[in-house]
N, C-alpha and C positions, 0 to 999 in steps of 0.2 A: 278627118279628111284634110289633107294639106292643100292650100291654095297654090296656084302656080307661082305667085310672087314669092312665097316663102321657100319653095323648092329651088327657084333660081337663086335666091339669096343664100341658101344653104350651100349650093354648089360653088358659088363665088367664095364663100367663107372657107370651104374645104380646099379649094384651089389655092387661096392665099396662104393657108397653113402649109400645104405641101411645097409651095414655092419657097417659103421662108425656111423650111427645113433643108431644102436642097441647096440653098445659098450659103449655108454654114460651111466653113472650111474644116471639114472633119475627115477629108480624104486626100488622095493624091492631087497634085495640081494638074491643070489642063494639059501641059506638055507631057507629063508622065503618062496620063491616060492615053494620049495619042500614040506615044511610044509603045505602050502595051497593046493597044489595038492593032497597030501596024505589025508588031512582032507576031501576034496571033492571027494575022491575016483577016482581021475584022470578023472572026468566026468564034463561036463558043468552043473552047478547047475540049469540052466534054462530049458534046453531041455533034459538033461540026456545023450547026445551023449558022447562016449568015446573020450578023448583027446589024440592024438598021434602026433608024429612029433616034429618039432621045434617051440618053443614059438615065436610068432610074425608072423608066416606063416599060421597056421591053428587054433591056439588057443591063448588065452592071459589071463593075470591076470588083472582083472578090479578093479579099485579103486572105492569103493562105494561112498565115499565123495570127490573124486577127489584129485588131488595132490595139497594140500593147504599149505604145509610146516609145518603143525602141527606135533608134535612128533609121533602120531599114523598113519600118512598118509600111510606109507609103512609097517604097522603091520598087522598080520593075521586077526584081527577083521574088518579091512577096505578093505580086499581083497577077491575076489571070482574068481574061475576058470570058464572061459566061452569059448565057441567056437567062432570063428571069429578072424581074425588077427588084426583088427583095429576097430575104432569107426564107421565103415560103413558096416561091414560084420558080418554074423552069429548073435548069440545072443548078442555079444558085441555091434554090430551096433544097434540091436533092443533096447537095454537098453538106448543107447544114443539118438536114434531117437524117442522113445516112452516113454518119462519120466512120462507121466500120468499113464502108465501101470507099469513102473519100480519102481516108488517111493513106491506105496502101497505094492509091493512085497519085499521091503527092498534092492533091487539091486542098487538103486540110492538114495543118500542122498544129501540134499541141503548143499552146502558150505556156503551159506548166513546164513542159520539157525544155522550153526555150530554144527550140530547133532553129538552126540557121537555114533560111530558105535557099541559100547558095549551095548547100550540100545535099539537098533532097531533090531527086529527079521527079519529073512531072509527066504524066501520061497525056499526050496530046493527039491531035488528028483523029478524033473519034476512036481513041483506044489503040491506035496502030503504031505509036512511036513514043519512046522515052527520051526526054531531053532535060537538061539543066537550064534554069533561067539565070541570066547574067545581070549584073548591076547596071550595065549599059543598054539593056533592053534587047538582048538577042537570045537565041537558043544555042546551046552548046552541047557537045557530046560527052564532055567530061566536066566535073565540078571545077570551078575556077575559070571557066570561060574558054577552054580549048575547043575549037570547032572540029 
């Protein structure tokens, strides 16, 4: 049987670990995250649900081609706004768990193939529209940024 003091202590320890993980610079900078959120109208591009609260708890920024160290890895054309805090929840989890569904929709790009995110269209607006993502954080009708 756990005493209340040990439970509270354990919660504080878990929170400290989670906060330290989130503070590591392993993703896009804050300005890029804001650009992606604005482009996606602060909605999950897969299901359309509005994103609110804190990143990493109810929503996240998904890397279409994964974090592969290439110069465009953390750039807007490789990032999409999705519900789900991690690779196991919400649409973020769905993308990771159902790659056969996610790849044709442009939400998942193979690192092995080295696909350029600028050249692959993405299904947005709850599956109603195809767009290309640009390096400057817009949607475009054609690859290369032509609206």
